[in-house]
C-alpha positions in Angstrom: 11.5 13.6 51.3 7.7 14.5 50.5 6.3 16.1 53.8 4.5 19.1 54.3 7.1 21.0 56.0 11.0 20.9 56.2 13.1 22.3 59.1 15.7 24.9 58.8 18.4 22.4 59.8 17.3 19.8 57.3 17.5 22.5 54.3 20.6 24.1 55.7 22.5 20.8 55.8 21.6 20.3 51.9 23.0 23.5 50.8 26.6 24.1 50.4 27.2 27.3 48.6 25.8 29.9 51.1 25.4 32.8 48.6 21.8 34.1 47.6 22.6 32.7 44.1 23.8 29.3 45.5 21.0 28.8 47.8 18.7 29.4 45.1 20.4 26.9 42.8 20.6 24.2 45.3 16.8 24.6 46.4 15.9 24.4 42.8 17.9 21.1 42.4 16.1 19.8 45.6 12.9 20.7 44.0 13.5 19.2 40.4 14.9 16.0 42.4 11.7 15.6 44.2 13.4 16.0 47.4 10.9 19.1 47.8 7.7 18.3 46.4 5.0 20.6 45.6 3.1 22.0 48.7 6.0 21.5 50.9 6.3 24.6 53.3 9.7 25.9 53.8 11.4 27.5 56.8 11.3 31.1 57.6 13.8 33.3 56.1 15.2 34.1 59.5 15.4 30.6 60.7 17.0 29.2 57.6 19.5 32.3 57.7 20.4 31.3 61.3 21.2 27.7 60.3 23.4 28.8 57.4 25.2 31.5 59.1 24.4 34.1 56.5 22.2 37.3 56.8 18.3 37.3 56.2 19.1 39.5 53.4 21.0 36.7 51.5 18.1 34.2 52.1 15.3 36.7 51.0 17.2 37.6 47.9 17.4 33.7 47.2 13.7 33.2 47.5 12.9 36.2 45.3 15.1 34.6 42.7 12.7 31.4 43.2 9.5 33.4 43.2 10.6 35.0 39.9 10.9 31.3 38.4 7.7 30.1 39.9 9.2 27.4 41.9 8.0 28.8 45.2 5.2 31.0 46.4 5.0 33.5 49.4 1.7 33.0 51.4 1.8 36.1 53.7 2.5 35.0 57.3 2.3 31.3 56.3 5.6 31.4 54.8 6.7 30.0 51.7 5.6 26.9 49.9 7.2 24.8 46.9 5.1 25.1 43.7 7.1 22.8 41.5 10.3 22.8 39.1 10.9 26.4 37.8 9.2 27.4 34.5 9.7 30.3 32.2 7.8 33.4 32.9 4.5 33.8 30.8 2.9 37.0 29.6 -0.1 36.2 31.5 -1.9 39.8 31.0 -1.3 39.8 27.3 -1.9 35.8 26.8 -5.3 36.5 28.8 -6.3 39.1 26.2 -8.6 37.5 23.5 -8.6 34.3 25.6 -12.3 33.3 25.7 -13.9 30.0 25.5 -16.3 30.8 22.4 -15.2 32.8 19.7 -17.1 36.3 19.8 -18.9 38.0 17.1 -16.8 40.9 17.7 -13.4 41.0 19.4 -12.6 44.3 20.7 -9.8 43.1 23.0 -6.5 43.8 21.0 -5.9 47.0 19.2 -4.5 45.8 15.9 -4.1 47.6 12.6 -6.7 47.4 10.2 -5.2 45.6 7.1 -7.3 47.6 4.7 -5.5 50.7 6.0 -1.8 49.5 5.6 0.3 50.4 2.6 1.0 47.6 0.2 4.6 46.2 0.8 5.5 44.7 -2.6 7.5 47.5 -4.1 9.1 48.2 -0.5 10.3 44.6 -0.2 11.7 44.8 -3.6 13.6 47.9 -2.9 14.6 46.4 0.4 16.3 43.2 -1.6 18.4 45.8 -3.4 20.2 47.0 -0.3 23.8 47.0 -0.1 25.9 44.7 2.0 23.0 42.2 1.9 23.9 38.8 3.4 26.8 40.6 5.2 27.3 39.2 8.8 28.5 42.6 10.0 26.2 43.8 12.8 25.0 46.9 11.6 22.9 49.1 14.1 20.7 50.6 11.4 21.1 50.9 7.6 22.0 54.4 6.3 18.5 54.5 4.4 16.5 53.9 7.6 18.6 56.3 9.7 18.0 59.2 7.2 14.4 58.4 7.2 13.4 58.1 10.9 15.7 61.2 11.6 13.4 63.6 9.6 10.8 63.5 12.2 12.8 62.2 15.5 11.5 64.5 18.3 15.0 65.3 19.9 18.9 65.1 18.8 19.5 61.5 19.3 23.1 60.4 20.1 22.4 56.8 18.5 19.8 54.9 16.6 19.4 51.1 16.8 16.7 49.0 14.7 15.1 46.2 16.6 12.3 43.5 16.0 9.4 45.6 17.0 8.1 47.9 19.6 7.8 45.5 22.3 11.3 43.8 21.8 12.6 47.3 21.9 11.0 47.9 25.3 12.0 44.6 26.7 15.6 45.0 25.6 15.8 48.5 26.9 14.2 47.5 30.3 16.7 44.7 30.5 19.5 47.2 29.9 18.1 49.7 32.4 17.2 47.5 35.4 18.1 44.3 37.5 15.9 42.3 39.6 14.8 44.5 42.7 15.5 47.9 41.2 12.5 50.3 41.3 10.9 51.7 37.9 8.5 54.7 38.1 5.6 53.8 35.4 2.4 55.8 34.1 -0.9 54.1 35.6 -2.4 52.5 34.0 -0.3 51.4 31.0 0.2 48.6 28.5 -0.6 45.2 29.8 2.2 43.6 27.8 4.7 46.0 29.0 3.5 45.1 32.6 4.1 41.5 31.6 7.9 42.4 30.6 8.4 44.4 33.8 6.8 42.0 36.3 8.9 39.1 34.6 12.0 41.1 35.3 11.6 41.2 38.9 11.5 45.0 39.2 9.6 46.9 41.7 7.0 49.2 40.1 6.0 52.7 41.3 2.9 53.8 39.8 2.4 57.4 38.4 -1.1 58.5 38.1 -2.1 60.4 34.8 -4.6 62.8 33.5 -5.5 64.0 30.1 -2.4 65.6 29.6 -0.1 62.6 30.7 1.6 61.6 33.8 0.8 64.0 36.6 3.8 66.0 38.0 2.9 65.6 41.7 2.7 62.0 41.2 5.7 61.7 39.4 7.4 63.8 42.1 6.4 61.4 44.8 7.4 58.4 42.8 10.9 60.1 42.3 11.5 60.2 46.0 11.9 56.5 46.0 14.9 56.8 43.5 13.7 54.7 40.6 16.3 53.9 38.0 14.0 54.7 35.3 11.0 56.5 34.2 8.4 54.7 31.7 5.7 56.3 29.9 3.9 56.7 26.3 4.2 60.3 25.0 1.3 59.8 22.7 -1.5 57.3 21.7 -1.4 56.1 25.4 -2.8 52.7 25.6 -5.3 52.2 27.4 -6.4 55.9 28.3 -5.6 57.5 25.0 -4.0 60.8 26.2 -1.1 62.4 24.7 1.5 64.6 26.5 1.5 68.4 25.8 4.7 70.4 25.4 3.9 72.2 28.8 3.5 68.9 30.8 6.6 67.4 28.8 8.7 70.6 30.0 7.2 70.1 33.6 8.3 66.4 33.8 11.6 67.0 32.4 12.2 69.6 35.0 11.5 67.0 37.8 13.4 64.2 36.3 16.4 66.6 35.6 17.0 66.7 39.4 17.0 63.0 39.8 19.2 60.2 38.3 16.2 58.3 36.5 16.7 57.3 32.8 13.7 58.4 30.6 12.3 55.5 28.4 9.5 56.4 25.9 7.2 53.9 24.3 5.9 55.4 21.1 3.8 52.4 20.0 1.5 54.1 18.0 4.1 56.1 15.7 2.9 57.8 12.5 -0.9 57.1 13.0 -1.2 59.1 16.2 -2.8 62.3 15.7 -0.7 64.1 18.3 2.5 65.7 17.6 6.0 63.9 18.7 6.9 65.4 21.9 9.5 64.2 23.9 11.2 64.8 27.2 14.4 64.1 25.4 14.1 67.7 24.0 15.2 68.6 27.5 17.2 65.7 28.7 18.8 63.9 25.5 21.5 62.3 27.3 19.0 60.4 29.6 16.5 59.6 27.1 15.5 56.8 24.8 12.7 56.7 22.6 11.3 53.5 21.1 8.9 54.1 18.2 7.2 51.3 16.6 6.2 51.3 12.9 4.0 48.1 13.0 0.6 49.9 13.3 1.2 52.3 10.6 3.3 50.4 7.8 2.8 46.7 8.8 3.3 44.3 11.7 4.9 41.8 9.4 8.0 44.3 8.9 8.5 43.9 12.6 10.4 46.9 13.0 10.9 49.5 15.6 13.7 52.1 16.1 15.3 53.1 19.4 16.8 56.5 19.3 18.5 58.7 22.3 21.2 58.3 24.8 24.4 56.4 23.2 25.3 54.4 26.4 21.7 53.0 26.7 21.4 52.3 23.0 24.6 50.6 23.1 23.7 48.4 26.3 20.6 47.2 23.9 22.9 46.5 21.1 25.0 44.3 23.3 22.0 42.4 24.6 20.9 41.8 21.2 24.3 40.2 20.4 23.1 37.2 22.6 20.3 36.6 20.0 19.4 37.9 16.5 22.5 40.4 16.6 21.0 42.7 14.0 17.7 43.5 12.2 17.2 42.2 8.8 18.6 45.1 6.3 16.1 43.9 3.8 13.5 44.9 6.0 15.1 48.1 7.4 15.2 49.4 3.8 11.8 48.3 3.0 10.6 50.6 6.0 13.0 53.3 4.6 11.4 53.0 1.1 7.9 53.5 2.6 8.7 56.5 4.7 10.2 58.1 1.8 7.4 57.3 -0.6 5.0 60.2 -1.0 1.9 58.0 -1.9 2.5 55.7 1.1 2.8 58.9 3.2 -0.7 59.8 1.9 -2.1 56.4 2.8 -0.8 56.8 6.3 -2.3 60.0 6.7 -5.7 58.9 5.5 -5.6 55.7 8.0 -4.6 58.2 10.8 -7.7 60.0 9.9 -10.0 57.1 9.6 -8.6 55.7 13.0 -9.4 58.9 14.7 -12.8 59.1 13.1 -13.8 55.5 14.3 -12.5 56.2 17.9 -14.2 59.6 18.1 -17.5 58.7 16.6 -17.6 55.7 19.3 -16.5 57.9 21.9 -19.4 60.6 20.9 -21.8 57.5 20.9 -21.3 56.7 24.1 -21.2 60.0 25.7 -24.8 60.6 24.1 -25.7 57.5 26.1 -24.2 58.9 29.3 -20.8 57.0 29.2 -18.1 59.3 29.1 -14.5 58.3 28.0 -11.1 60.3 28.3 -8.4 61.0 25.8 -8.4 61.8 22.2 -5.6 59.6 20.5 -5.1 55.8 20.0 -6.6 52.9 19.0 -8.7 52.3 21.9 -11.2 53.8 24.5 -11.0 53.6 28.2 -14.7 52.9 29.2 -15.7 53.3 32.8 -18.1 50.7 33.9 -19.9 50.1 37.5 -18.4 46.5 37.6 -15.9 45.1 35.4 -17.0 41.1 35.6 -20.6 42.1 35.1 -19.9 44.3 32.1 -17.9 41.7 30.4 -20.5 39.1 30.8 -22.9 41.5 29.5 -20.9 42.0 26.4 -20.3 38.4 26.1 -24.2 37.9 25.9 -24.2 39.8 22.9 -21.2 38.3 21.2 -18.7 41.0 22.0 -15.3 40.8 23.8 -13.6 43.6 25.3 -10.4 43.8 27.6 -10.8 44.1 31.5 -9.2 47.2 32.6 -7.6 45.5 35.6 -5.3 43.9 33.2 -3.6 47.3 32.9 -3.0 48.2 36.2 -0.5 47.7 38.7 -2.6 49.6 41.7 -6.4 49.4 42.3 -8.3 51.9 40.1 -12.1 52.5 39.4 -13.3 49.6 37.1 -12.7 50.1 33.4 -12.8 48.3 30.1 -10.5 48.9 27.4 -12.3 48.8 24.0 -10.2 48.4 20.9 -11.5 50.9 18.2 -9.2 50.3 15.2 -11.6 48.1 13.3 -14.9 49.5 14.6 -17.8 49.4 12.2 -18.3 52.8 10.4 -22.0 52.0 9.5 -24.4 54.3 11.7 -26.8 51.5 12.7 -24.1 49.2 13.6 -22.3 51.5 15.7 -25.4 52.8 17.3 -26.3 49.4 18.1 -22.8 48.6 19.7 -22.9 51.8 21.8 -26.3 50.5 23.2 -24.8 47.4 24.4 -21.7 49.2 25.8 -24.1 51.7 27.6 -25.8 48.7 29.0 -22.8 47.0 30.0 -21.4 50.1 31.8 -24.7 50.7 33.7 -24.7 50.8 37.6 -26.3 47.6 38.9 -28.7 49.7 41.2 -30.3 51.1 38.0 -31.8 47.5 37.3 -30.8 45.0 34.5 -33.0 45.9 31.8 -31.7 44.0 28.7 -31.6 45.0 24.9 -33.4 42.3 23.1 -31.1 40.6 20.5 -33.4 41.1 17.7 -33.1 44.9 18.3 -29.4 45.3 18.4 -27.6 42.0 18.3 -29.0 41.4 14.9 -28.2 44.7 13.2 -24.6 44.1 14.9 -24.2 40.9 13.3 -25.2 42.1 9.7 -23.6 45.4 9.6 -20.6 45.0 11.9 -19.4 41.7 10.7 -19.9 43.0 7.0 -17.9 46.1 7.7 -15.0 44.3 9.5 -14.6 41.3 7.4 
């Protein structure tokens, strides 16, 4: 039946199981079979509920399931329409970062580590291959060597630890373990685009918590907690996109507010050992309700695919159970390779040097922009949060000079002043190239009412091409 609209009676007559799950499943079958074609308008929730003899909440829940699988879309007062057969959710915010038609001269969209600042892995992998119980099928949460290594600077007494395949896998699993579709989660705002993809795909409701230079604002968190979220998610240091880190005093104040609620605290330490900030944690005050996910990708190598969860045993165990449906455990070779790196004095020196170089690159760019009237916030991380008058126009201006940056809207769940997120981890260290780059960003950030004066390509672009490409490559 390929009509523009179907009646509640027609649809109800084709639905046998009248639970939310059953309604969603049978409507899905009708879409897949072609009886409900793309563009077909569905009856209202209330009318279908009357025909089915169920509550409107039951139909609403079924419609929510279909929206999450992108089988239908809701168009406000116009009701819901069929989009097509269900498909898997895509991380649209993350996939669109770095997605441009023509390859730019300088891609500053993704804050990846500089390969030149990562430690060599040969000796560490050889050490990992000598691990005990190699090729044993037992599901080991974390190897003894890695547990000993990470425990040295874990910021609170964790009840349990678990090695996982990278920071975002750890965050995804922890979010799945904590929340079901429809649950509320309080989250700092703005925050990591990839984390927002994970949460939006899970069907939760996000409650933004505004931030200042010391982290999430207590007043905003207090307001969010009145909605009774199941969890609060934030980055204690190296916050992306803003670059702030949470002070000891702010951490204590947030813990005081959270202590009176039932919310679990999930901390995303994506920068790890290359952060210039100390590893503060709400877990110092609420260890039984806190889980910290620490990634070692930016400090020791993304191909190690290692992050460690540590904190409340009940939550860590839920993540372990979820992993049982997939990989089950993290390679003991890779775990002990990371343990070797964490214990090697020479590697620690290299990581300290990388930390300094990253901080220098970020700081010099922030200073150069400030000298040109563009003021950024924060003092940690591998990116700058650059205010602009108009996001789209700023991106076009940068593209005209062969530069790509990330639009700030990708990091937001609620409206904010326009910004760009600019990766600083692989910026040129050459003074001329950095100055030229800052000139272009100052132009891009300029208020349109100040005019559209252009910087000649020869004055800026060519020096950037010569120096920046040489430095980065």
